C-alpha positions in Angstrom: 0.0 0.0 0.0 1.5 3.3 -1.0 1.9 6.1 1.6 -0.6 8.5 -0.1 -3.4 5.9 0.0 -2.6 5.1 3.6 -3.0 8.8 4.4 -6.4 8.7 2.6 -7.5 5.9 4.9 -6.3 7.8 8.0 -8.1 10.9 6.8 -11.2 8.9 6.3 -11.1 7.4 9.8 -10.4 10.8 11.3 -13.5 12.3 9.7 -15.5 9.2 10.4 -15.1 9.6 14.2 -15.5 13.4 14.2 -18.7 13.2 12.1 -20.0 10.3 14.1 -20.4 12.9 16.7 -21.6 15.8 14.6 -23.9 14.1 12.1 -25.6 12.1 14.8 -26.1 15.3 16.8 -27.5 17.1 13.7 -30.0 14.2 13.3 -31.2 14.4 16.9 -30.6 18.1 17.7 -34.1 19.3 17.4 -35.5 16.3 19.3 -32.9 16.9 22.1 -33.6 20.7 22.3 -37.3 20.2 22.4 -36.8 17.8 25.4 -34.6 20.4 27.2 -37.2 23.1 26.6 -39.9 20.9 28.2 -37.9 20.7 31.4 -36.5 24.3 31.4 -38.9 27.2 30.6 -35.9 29.6 30.3 -34.3 27.6 27.5 -35.4 29.0 24.1 -32.8 27.3 21.8 -34.2 26.1 18.5 -32.6 23.3 16.5 -33.2 24.7 13.0 -31.9 28.1 14.1 -28.7 26.6 15.5 -28.1 24.7 12.3 -28.8 27.8 10.3 -26.2 29.7 12.3 -23.6 27.0 11.8 -24.0 27.1 8.0 -24.2 30.9 7.8 -20.8 31.3 9.6 -19.6 28.3 7.6 -20.4 30.0 4.3 -19.0 33.4 5.2 -15.7 32.1 6.6 -15.1 29.9 3.6 -13.7 33.0 1.8 -11.0 33.2 4.5 -10.2 29.5 4.6 -7.7 29.6 1.7 -5.8 32.4 3.5 -5.8 30.4 6.8 -4.6 27.3 5.1 -1.8 29.2 3.3 -0.4 29.9 6.8 -1.1 26.6 8.5 -1.3 24.0 5.8 -4.3 21.6 5.5 -3.3 19.2 8.3 -3.2 21.8 11.1 -6.3 23.4 9.7 -8.3 20.2 10.0 -7.1 19.6 13.6 -8.1 23.1 14.7 -11.4 22.8 12.9 -12.2 19.4 14.5 -11.6 21.0 17.9 -14.6 23.3 17.3 -16.8 20.3 16.5 -15.9 18.9 19.9 -16.6 22.2 21.7 -20.0 22.3 20.0 -20.9 18.9 21.4 -20.0 20.0 25.0 -22.5 23.0 24.8 -25.4 20.5 25.0 -24.2 19.3 28.5 -24.7 22.8 29.8 -28.1 23.9 28.2 -28.0 27.7 27.5 -29.6 29.5 24.6 -26.7 31.9 24.3 -24.1 29.1 24.6 -25.8 27.0 22.0 -25.8 29.8 19.4 -22.3 31.0 20.2 -21.1 27.3 19.9 -22.9 27.1 16.6 -21.1 30.2 15.2 -17.7 28.9 16.4 -18.4 25.6 14.8 -19.3 27.3 11.5 -15.9 29.1 11.5 -14.1 25.8 12.2 -16.0 23.8 9.6 -14.8 26.0 6.8 -11.1 25.3 7.5 -11.9 21.6 8.3 -13.5 20.9 4.9 -11.3 23.1 2.8 -8.3 21.5 4.4 -9.8 18.1 3.7 -10.4 18.8 0.1 -6.8 20.2 -0.3 -5.2 17.2 1.4 -7.3 14.7 -0.6 -6.1 16.4 -3.8 -2.5 16.3 -2.7 -2.8 12.6 -2.1 -4.3 11.9 -5.5 -3.5 12.0 -9.2 -5.9 12.2 -12.1 -6.0 8.3 -12.1 -6.7 7.9 -8.4 -8.9 10.8 -7.5 -12.2 9.0 -8.2 -11.0 6.0 -6.1 -9.7 8.1 -3.3 -12.9 10.3 -3.2 -15.1 7.2 -3.1 -13.0 5.5 -0.3 -12.9 8.7 1.8 -16.7 9.2 1.3 -17.5 5.6 2.3 -15.3 5.9 5.5 -16.8 9.3 6.4 -20.3 8.0 6.1 -19.7 5.0 8.3 -20.2 7.6 11.0 -23.9 7.4 10.3 -24.0 3.7 11.6 -22.0 4.1 14.8 -23.8 7.2 16.2 -27.3 6.4 15.1 -27.2 2.8 16.2 -26.2 4.0 19.6 -29.0 6.6 19.6 -31.5 4.0 18.4 -30.9 1.9 21.5 -30.7 4.9 23.9 -34.0 6.4 22.6 -35.9 3.1 22.5 -39.4 3.4 24.0 -38.8 7.0 25.0 -41.3 9.8 24.0 -39.2 12.3 26.0 -35.4 12.3 26.1 -34.5 12.8 29.8 -31.4 14.6 31.1 -29.6 11.4 32.0 -30.0 9.9 28.6 -29.1 13.2 26.9 -25.9 13.6 28.8 -24.9 9.9 28.2 -25.4 10.3 24.5 -23.6 13.6 24.3 -20.7 12.4 26.5 -20.1 9.3 24.3 -20.3 11.3 21.1 -17.8 13.9 22.5 -15.2 11.1 23.3 -15.6 9.7 19.8 -15.0 13.2 18.3 -11.7 13.4 20.3 -10.6 10.1 18.9 -11.1 11.5 15.4 -8.8 14.5 16.3 -6.1 11.9 17.2 -6.3 10.4 13.7 -6.2 13.8 12.0 -3.1 14.7 14.1 -1.4 11.6 12.8 -1.5 12.7 9.1 1.8 13.2 7.4 2.8 16.2 5.4 2.0 16.0 1.7 3.5 18.4 -0.8 1.4 20.4 -3.3 1.0 18.4 -6.5 0.2 21.3 -8.9 1.3 20.5 -12.4 3.1 23.8 -12.8 5.0 26.2 -10.6 2.4 27.5 -8.1 2.3 31.3 -8.1 1.0 31.2 -4.6 4.1 29.4 -3.4 6.6 31.2 -5.7 5.7 34.9 -5.6 4.1 35.5 -2.2 5.0 35.1 1.4 3.3 36.0 4.7 0.2 38.3 4.3 0.8 38.5 0.6 0.3 34.8 0.3 -2.9 34.9 2.3 -4.3 37.8 0.2 -3.4 36.1 -3.0 -5.2 32.9 -1.9 -8.4 35.1 -1.3 -8.0 36.8 -4.7 -7.4 33.6 -6.6 -10.5 32.1 -5.1 -12.6 35.1 -6.1 -11.3 34.9 -9.7 -12.0 31.2 -9.9 -15.6 31.8 -8.7 -16.2 34.2 -11.6 -15.3 31.6 -14.3 -18.2 30.2 -16.4 -17.6 26.5 -15.3 -17.5 27.4 -11.6 -20.6 29.5 -11.8 -22.4 26.6 -13.4 -21.0 24.1 -10.8 -22.2 26.4 -8.1 -25.8 25.6 -9.0 -25.0 21.9 -8.3 -23.1 22.9 -5.1 -26.2 24.8 -4.0 -28.5 21.8 -4.4 -26.1 19.6 -2.4 -26.4 22.1 0.4 -30.2 22.1 0.3 -30.5 18.3 0.2 -27.8 17.9 2.9 -29.8 20.1 5.3 -33.0 18.2 4.4 -31.8 14.7 5.2 -29.5 15.7 8.1 -31.8 18.0 10.0 -35.4 18.0 8.6 -36.2 14.5 7.4 -35.3 12.7 10.7 -37.2 15.3 12.8 -40.2 15.0 10.5 -40.4 11.3 11.1 -39.8 11.7 14.9 -42.7 14.1 15.0 -45.2 11.9 13.0 -47.0 10.1 15.7 -49.0 7.8 13.4 -45.8 6.2 11.9 -45.1 4.1 15.0 -45.9 3.7 18.6 -42.6 5.4 19.6 -41.6 7.4 16.5 -38.5 8.9 18.3 -36.7 5.6 18.1 -37.2 5.5 14.3 -35.0 8.6 14.0 -31.9 6.5 14.8 -32.9 3.9 12.1 -33.3 6.7 9.6 -29.8 7.8 10.2 -28.5 4.3 9.8 -30.3 3.9 6.5 -29.0 7.2 5.2 -25.5 6.0 6.2 -26.0 2.7 4.5 -26.8 4.5 1.2 -23.8 6.8 1.6 -21.4 4.0 2.4 -22.7 1.8 -0.4 -22.4 4.6 -2.9 -18.9 5.7 -1.7 -17.6 2.1 -1.6 -19.0 1.3 -5.1 -17.5 4.4 -6.7 -14.2 3.7 -4.8 -14.0 0.2 -6.1 -15.1 1.1 -9.6 -13.2 4.4 -9.7 -11.2 3.7 -12.9 -14.3 2.5 -14.7 -16.5 5.5 -13.7 -13.7 7.9 -14.7 -13.7 6.3 -18.2 -17.4 6.7 -18.7 -17.6 10.1 -17.1 -19.1 11.6 -14.0 -22.4 12.6 -15.5 -24.2 9.2 -15.5 -23.6 8.8 -11.8 -24.9 12.3 -11.0 -28.0 11.6 -13.1 -28.6 8.4 -11.3 -28.3 10.2 -8.0 -30.8 12.8 -9.2 -33.3 10.1 -10.1 -33.0 8.4 -6.7 -33.6 11.8 -5.0 -36.7 12.5 -7.0 -38.1 9.1 -6.1 -37.3 9.7 -2.4 -39.0 13.1 -2.5 -42.2 11.7 -4.1 -42.4 8.9 -1.6 -41.9 11.3 1.3 -44.6 13.6 -0.1 -47.2 10.8 0.0 -46.0 9.3 3.3 -45.4 12.2 5.7 -47.8 15.1 6.6 -47.1 18.7 5.7 -46.8 19.8 9.4 -44.2 17.0 10.3 -41.1 19.2 10.4 -42.4 21.5 13.2 -43.7 19.5 16.2 -45.5 16.3 17.2 -48.5 15.8 15.0 -51.3 13.3 14.4 -51.9 14.6 10.8 -51.5 12.2 7.9 -50.6 12.6 4.2 -51.9 10.4 1.3 -51.0 7.2 3.0 -53.0 6.3 6.1 -51.3 5.3 8.3 -47.8 6.6 7.3 -45.3 3.7 6.7 -42.1 3.5 8.6 -40.7 1.1 5.9 -41.3 3.7 3.2 -39.5 6.3 5.3 -36.5 4.0 5.7 -36.4 3.3 1.9 -36.4 7.1 1.4 -33.6 7.5 3.8 -31.4 4.9 1.9 -32.2 6.6 -1.4 -31.3 10.1 0.0 -28.0 8.7 1.3 -27.1 6.9 -2.0 -28.1 9.9 -4.1 -26.0 12.2 -1.9 -23.0 9.9 -2.4 -23.5 10.1 -6.2 -23.4 13.9 -6.2 -20.6 14.4 -3.6 -18.1 11.7 -4.8 -18.4 13.1 -8.4 -18.0 16.7 -7.2 -14.9 15.7 -5.2 -13.6 13.9 -8.2 -14.1 16.8 -10.5 -12.6 19.4 -8.2 -9.6 17.3 -7.2 -8.9 16.2 -10.8 -9.8 19.3 -12.9 -8.7 22.1 -10.5 -5.5 20.5 -9.2 -3.7 23.9 -9.6 -6.1 25.7 -7.3 -7.5 22.9 -5.1 -7.7 25.1 -2.0 -9.8 27.7 -3.8 -12.0 25.2 -5.6 -12.9 23.3 -2.4 -13.4 26.5 -0.5 -15.9 27.7 -3.2 -17.7 24.4 -3.1 -18.1 24.5 0.7 -19.1 28.2 0.5 -21.9 27.6 -1.9 -23.0 24.5 -0.2 -23.1 26.0 3.2 -25.0 29.1 2.0 -27.6 26.8 0.7 -27.8 24.8 3.9 -28.1 28.0 6.0 -30.9 29.2 3.8 -32.6 25.8 4.0 -32.5 25.7 7.8 -33.9 29.2 8.1 -36.9 28.4 5.9 -37.3 25.0 7.4 -38.7 26.6 10.5 -41.4 28.3 8.5 -42.2 26.3 5.3 -44.2 23.1 5.5 -42.8 19.8 4.2 -44.4 20.0 0.8 -42.9 23.4 -0.1 -39.5 22.2 1.0 -39.8 19.2 -1.2 -40.9 21.4 -4.2 -37.8 23.6 -3.7 -35.6 20.4 -3.7 -37.1 19.1 -6.9 -36.6 22.4 -8.8 -33.0 23.1 -7.5 -32.1 19.4 -8.0 -33.1 19.5 -11.7 -31.2 22.8 -12.3 -28.1 21.6 -10.4 -28.0 18.3 -12.3 -28.3 19.9 -15.7 -25.5 22.4 -14.8 -23.1 19.7 -13.6 -23.7 17.7 -16.8 -22.9 20.7 -18.9 -19.6 21.3 -17.1 -18.7 17.6 -17.3 -19.3 17.6 -21.1 -17.2 20.8 -21.4 -14.2 19.1 -19.6 -14.6 16.0 -21.8 -14.5 18.1 -24.9 -11.5 20.0 -23.6 -9.6 16.7 -22.9 -10.5 15.4 -26.4 -9.1 18.6 -28.0 -5.9 18.3 -26.0 -5.4 14.7 -27.0 -6.0 15.5 -30.7 -3.5 18.4 -30.5 -0.9 16.0 -29.0 -1.5 13.5 -31.7 -0.9 16.1 -34.4 
């Protein structure tokens, strides 16, 4: 096993443990906060607002992430960022509305350097021939986090209509320890040199503050290119669907009383099914990386789009419009709602998300190798803006309007991605023909 692939595995395990904590908490945050509010009249923290603050600060700080990484490098950036995830987990042990929202803001700042550092490090450990494999392997390891945390939550929440303080603190304590384990893995990563194909102007012509300013400027210039503007439509959709399946979908099922005798325990199973779809997709594209690269990224993204459309339709007929807000006895077109359909939808949401994200990572790491820091920062900027917007409107729009928004933006984002993929294919053909001549 070569050193670079070993680093991909360590990177994947590090993120798997950190996001075992965070993704599980996202899935149960609204349920947890509603239980705290029932016990403490002074606590006014709202789950969707907390998540919106996270992604708002995430989006704004992405513009500064390239400058930060130009000073620290991707390894140190990921460790610092992972510490903010751990701090966010601890805020739930000491319920306070102010502390919750401050912790959300700090996490948003840390998330930008974590993910931009991750994308940069992944690109440095990859070549054009291994980027699809490495993206798939990393994604599969990352999404294993959905199994560990949600299986634990499923057993802890079993037969509980109210999540008591003892149960909450046990869950949060265990998740915090797991996040610390992830930081240990990230700290073990080795230095990887920039693998740009030409002399990097950022390295050659700038030092200190000039280097940081150049990183910010180059990211802005990249954002204004035609291909990146088109890709940003696909990035935007991934942010909306991420917020839907990570924050809204599980809560909607937990609030639908007719779906099971104790619907709260179904929330853990939903997370497990989403994770199963993510891991299956990431593993499949990792194993078949060379074959998928040959046929292009567009068929995989189109397949993911179809899976998401099926999941949205099934959710529309299965869950009531009021489900995202609070416990409800309302029904939709199926009477009673089916837990089995909800779990199928969860799997399709996870598999479709893997289709989009693995191919976006593959494109950014393979086609933007000379400005990987800027490309991944712009991806996370656009994605997190969309997630912040989604969590803000999730507190006000019913389930059906949210599904309609996902259908429209998913269609536009998929078409945009396909156009860019075709443009890169055409560009590669022209380069090959020029070399043959």
